[in-house]
N, C-alpha and C positions, 0 to 999 in steps of 0.2 A: 511663361512660367515665373514663379516667384524666385527671388534670389536664394531664399532658404532651401527651397526644393532643389534647385540646381546644386547648391553646396552639398546637400545630402546625397544626391546622385553622384557627385564627384567623389565624395568620401566612400561611397559604396564601390565605385569603380576602382579606387585606390586599394580598398581592402580585398577585392576579388581579382584584381589585376586586369580587368577589362570592364567595358560598359555592359550593364545588364539589360537584357531585353525586357519589354513590358511585362510579359508573363512571368519571367524570372523575378522581377521586382514585386509583382503581386504575390507570388508564392512565398517570397521572403517576408513580406509584410504579413501574410496570413500566418506563417509560422511564428512570427513575433507576437501576433495577437493571441494565438493559441497558447504560447508560453506564458503570456501575461494572465490569461484566463485561468490556466492551471495553477499559477502561483497564487492568484486570488482565492481559488477554491481550496487550496491547501491551507492558506491562512484562516479561512472560514472554518474548515474542519478542525484545525488546531484550537481555535477559540471555543468551539463546541466541546471538544475533549477536555479543555481546561475547566470549563464550567461543570461538566459532568464529574471531573476529578474532585473539584471543590465540594460538590454535593456529596460525593461518596466519602470524603474525609469527615464530613459532619455526622455520618451514621456509622457507628462502629461495626455492625455486621458487614458493611460494604468496604471495609478497609482493604481486603485482598484485591478487590476490583480496582480500588484507588491506586494500590501499588502497581498493578498491571498497567493501568493507564499512565501512571507517571513514567514507568519504564518505557512504554511505547512513545510517550512524548519526548523523552530524552534520547532514546536510541531506537528510532523507528525501524530501520533495516534489520538490526540485530534481533529485535523483538519479533519481527515478522518471520525471520529465519527460525528462531526458537519455537515460535508458534507452529510453523509448518512441520518442524521435526517432531514436536510434541503430538501434533495431530496424526502424523504417520505412525508414531509409536503407539498411540491409543488404538488406532485402527488395527495395527498388527497384533496388539495384545488382545483386542476383542475377537479378532478372527482366530487367534490361537486358542483362546478360551472356548469359542464355539466349536472348534475342531475337537478339543479335549472333551467337552460335554457330549458331543456326538459320538465319540469313540467309547466313552463310558456307557452311554445309552445302548450302543450296539453290543458292547460286551455283556451288559446286563440282560439284554434280550436273547443273546446267544446262550447265556448261562441258564435262562429260564426254559428255553425251548430246546 
């Protein structure tokens, strides 16, 4: 084994308080690779959103979309929560409107017959 690999294993052993088995080391390496891939994908997604935001800023009718994208880029978790809440409220409002229209239709039909 190379000296650098032994030093890495020794450092892992110090961090975990014991020597890791081969499968544990492989699982740890896999988790680190997955984290690196996720970070790369997130950077790529942010770059795409920045380009889309720049495009939307150039076209005045798309300024509301640009504002939404800027808010998402600055505050991703908060924007997702607000989006989820807004979606739920829209669904509740639509269902309430449907129930109201259905009850009006039933009332009209009862009045006619």
